[in-house]
C-alpha positions, 0 to 999 in steps of 0.5 A: 269196479262192478256195480250189480249183483251176479243174482240179477236176472236177465229180465232185470237186467234189459229192463235196466238197459231199456230204462237208461235208453229212456231217459235218453243215458244211452244214446242211438248208434252205441255198441253194447260191448258185452264185455262191458255190459258183463262186468256192468253188470258183474254177470256172465257173457251168456247173460248178456247175450241172452239179454240183447237176444230179448232187447233186439226183439224187441226192436230195442237193440240191432244185432249186425253180423261181425260188429255187435250189438248197437243200440237202435237208430229209428228213422223220423219216417219209420217214427211216423210208421210206427204211430200211425199203426199203432192208432191203426191197433190201439183202435182195434183194441178199443173195439175189441173191450167195449161193452166187455170189460167187468167191473174188477177190469176197470178197478186194475184200470184205476189202480195202475192210473192212482199209480202213475199220478202217484209217480208224476206226483213224486217226479219218479221219471223212470216208474212214470215212463214204465207205468204209461207204457204198461197202462198201454199193454194192459188194455191189449191184454184185457183184450183177451187177445195173444195176437193184438198183446204181441203186437202191442209189447212191440210196437211200445217198444218201439214207441218208447224207443222213437219218444226217449231219441225224440221227446223234447227233453222238458215234456212228457208223454202219456200223462195219466189225465189222458188216461183218465180220460179213455178210462171214463169214455170205455166206461161209458160204452162209447166206441166212437168216443173211446177211439177219439180220446186213445187218438188224441192222447197218441196225437199228443206224444207225437206232438212232444217229439222233434223228429230233427233234432240230435240226441247229446247221450251218455256214451259210457256205459258205465257211466249210463248205470252208475 
């Protein structure tokens, strides 16, 4: 039975698949069959191929010739590499932002964190996950650097996959209060303090990961999206 309207865009389907990975409903290594996804979302296989290409570009899906598309399986070493590089990039983002943010920029950041707090209070895990990552994308966007923004989008996608796989289930990374503290450090114009706040924040996220554990996610696509 088809569960979605044919009006769903590629971006909307991509978001649904990403959330299913982030919420641990799709396990790493799971094959994403074109025909099954087309049936689940009630769209053409051409649109599904477009979505899978988008997910592969994000690092969330691996496409193997003559085998198909699979949810990516980052190793523990790759996870450590991603967080190492992310710390360096976030340091540069902070450097670019110090002393350059306008009152309007701070208003955008504060409104975003307010939305995060609402999602946490409501227990809306999907919304909280999306907003947590989007906060870091917003910081990169405010740098007005297409290069940094592109790198952060990629690192954020990979970090989301890693935390989905390795995060201890009862913990939730990227809490809004960390973001609030970071905004205050940026407002104070103290680059070193802001960079320390960002690094502690990322270390908190990394500390919630158990890089030795196995994941027990759903294997059936219809069940995952149902």
